[in-house]
TORKEDO-940696 format. One record per residue: x, y, z of N, C-alpha, C in turn. Coordinates in steps of 0.05 Angstrom, whole numbers, plus 32768, in hexadecimal, padded with zeros to 4 digits. Each point is the difference from the previous one (the first is absolute). Layout:
<atoms>
XYZXYZXYZ/...
</atoms>
This chain:
<atoms>
78DD83528064800A7FFA7FF880077FF97FEE/7FFA80077FE480067FF37FE4801B7FFB7FE7/7FF87FD8800880297FFA7FF87FF27FF87FE0/80167FFF7FE980067FF47FED801880037FFF/800E7FDB7FFB80108002800D7FFF7FE47FE4/801680057FED80097FEB7FE9800A7FEA800E/800C7FF17FE580137FEA80057FFD7FF17FE0/801D7FF380007FF47FF07FD9801B800A8003/8009801D7FF8801D80047FEE80137FF97FF2/800E7FFF7FFA80207FF2800180047FF87FDE/800E7FFE800080207FF77FE57FF57FF07FF2/7FF47FFE7FDF7FF17FF17FF6800980007FDA/80107FEE7FEA7FFF7FF87FF17FE180177FEA/801180047FF17FEB80057FE67FEE7FDF8000/7FF4800B7FF77FDF7FE480037FEE7FEC8013/801E801D80167FF97FE980107FE18015800F/7FF67FF080227FE5800E8006800B8000801A/7FF0800B80067FFC8006802E7FE980048006/7FF2800580197FE2800B800580087FFB8018/7FF5802780017FF8801D800D7FEF7FFA800F/80127FFA801F7FE48005801480028023800B/7FE27FF780057FF48021800C7FFA7FEA801D/800F801480227FE77FFE800E7FE9801B800D/7FF17FF780017FF3802480137FF07FF88022/800C801280087FFD7FF780257FE580208007/7FF27FFC80087FF7801A800B7FF380167FEE/7FF07FE67FF07FF580007FEA7FE080047FF7/7FF37FF67FF97FEC7FE77FF57FFC800C7FE4/80147FE27FFF80077FF57FF37FF2800A7FE8/7FEF7FEC80087FF07FF37FE37FE6801C7FEF/8007802580107FF780188002801580087FEE/800F7FFA7FEF80148008800580087FF77FCC/7FF7801A7FF6801A7FF87FE380177FFA7FFF/80197FF78000801C7FE57FF88004801C7FF7/801F80067FF1800B800D7FE580207FF1800F/800F7FF57FF280147FFF80018012801E7FDC/800F80018014801280187FED801E7FF77FFE/800980117FEE802B7FF08005800480177FF3/800F800580068016801F800B80237FF37FF0/80007FFC7FEF80257FFB7FFA801B80267FF7/80087FE8800E801F801A800D800880177FE9/7FF7801380027FFD80207FEE7FEF800C7FEB/7FEE7FE380077FD5800B80037FE98000800D/7FE480057FFB7FF4800A800A7FF47FEC8010/7FE87FFF80127FF67FEE80067FE27FF17FE9/7FFC7FE47FF97FF57FFB7FE57FE87FE88003/7FE9800980057FE47FF4800080097FE37FF8/80037FE4800C7FFB7FE47FF77FE97FF27FFC/7FF67FF480117FEC800080037FDC800D801D/7FEE7FF87FFE7FF07FFE800B7FEB7FEA8008/7FFF7FF0801C7FE57FFC80057FED80098010/7FE380087FEB7FED800A80177FF07FE18015/7FFD801F80167FF37FF1800E7FE77FED7FF1/7FF4800E7FF97FF07FEB7FEF80077FEB7FF2/801F7FFC7FF480037FE47FF2800D800E7FE7/7FFE800C7FEF800680077FF0801980087FFE/80187FFF7FF0801C800C80018005800D7FDD/801B80068004800780107FE6801A800A7FF9/80107FF67FF5801C80027FED801480128000/8016800B8004800780107FF27FFE7FEA7FDB/800E800D7FEB7FFA7FFA7FE880207FFA7FF9/80087FFF801B80197FF87FFD80157FE48006/7FE78000801580027FDF800F7FE87FE77FFB/7FEC80107FF67FDF7FED7FED800A7FEC7FF4/7FEE7FF2801180117FDA7FEB801B7FFE8016/801080058007801D7FF980177FED80048022/7FF8801A80027FF37FEE801C7FED800B8016/7FF77FED800A7FE48003800B800780058016/7FE2800B80177FF78005800B7FF07FFF8015/80067FED801B7FE67FF280078007800D8020/7FF0800680107FF68009801D7FF47FDA8009/800A800080167FEC7FEC80127FF4800E801E/7FEA7FFD80017FF48028801280087FF3801E/80047FE080047FFE7FFA8017801B80008006/801680077FFD80107FF77FFA800D8022800A/7FF8800D7FF47FF8801C8000802480067FF7/80017FE77FE2800E80037FEB800180167FE7/801280097FF47FFE7FF87FE7801D7FFD7FEE/7FEE7FF97FE980237FF07FF0800080077FE2/801580017FF8800B7FF77FEA801680017FF4/7FF47FE87FF5800C7FE37FE8800D801C7FE2/801E7FEF8009801080147FED800D7FEB7FE8/7FEC80007FE980177FE97FF08000800A7FEA/801D7FEE7FEE800380017FEF80188026800A/800680008008800E801980098011800A7FE7/8010801D8000800880137FF3801280088018/8014800E7FEF800980098012800380257FFB/7FE87FFF7FFA7FF2801B7FF87FF17FF78016/7FFB7FF2800C7FF07FFE8029800780068018/801C80047FF980098007801C800080147FFB/7FFD8001802B7FF380127FFF7FF580068024/8000800F80167FF77FFC800C7FDC7FFB7FFE/7FFC7FEC80107FE77FFC7FF17FEB8004802D/7FE580147FF77FF3800080177FE180038006/7FF67FF580157FE080087FF67FEE80108012/7FF37FF77FEE7FF3802180157FDC7FF97FFB/7FF97FFD802C7FE180047FFE7FED80237FF4/7FE87FF37FFD7FFA80177FF37FDB8012800E/7FF2800180077FF0800580057FF980148008/7FED80117FF27FF680247FFA801880138009/8002800580108019801F800D80147FE58008/80057FED8000800E7FFB801C80127FEC7FE6/80167FFB8008800E7FF37FED801F80028010/80057FE27FF880217FF3801A800C7FE97FE3/802280188005800C7FEF7FF880137FEC8008/800F7FEC7FFA80117FE98008801D800D8008/80107FFD800E802080087FF1800A7FEC7FEA/7FF87FF77FED80047FF77FF580137FE67FF4/80037FF77FEA80217FF08003800B7FF67FE6/80127FF57FFC800A800F7FF1800B7FDB7FE1/7FF2800B7FF6800B7FEA7FE5800780047FE0/800F7FEA800C801F80037FE87FFE7FED7FE8/800780027FEC7FFC7FF27FE380187FFD7FF7/800C7FFD800280277FF57FF2800A7FDF7FF5/80147FFF7FEF80097FF77FFC80147FF1801A/
</atoms>
């Protein structure tokens, strides 16, 4: 059974930082591209960042220069380091594992940026 479990969300003030984690089980993690998405209340799900199995990374323009993505294949975990957070970063953050037609999602972790 494949599971992706996100953690690290919470309430943070504007300008603050958070690090999200997503731990996978039931897959050969190093074979998968890993993604972070987010969904703000009343809006559609938005792609945030990618970490490919080949070691490449990509970011949405809205987070470029503020967020970094990294992975630890030994721990089956992908991270999203979020700095200089803004109110518009408030959302539920989801991780996704993808390899070919196989796609798995986590349950999400809430991030709220507010003073």
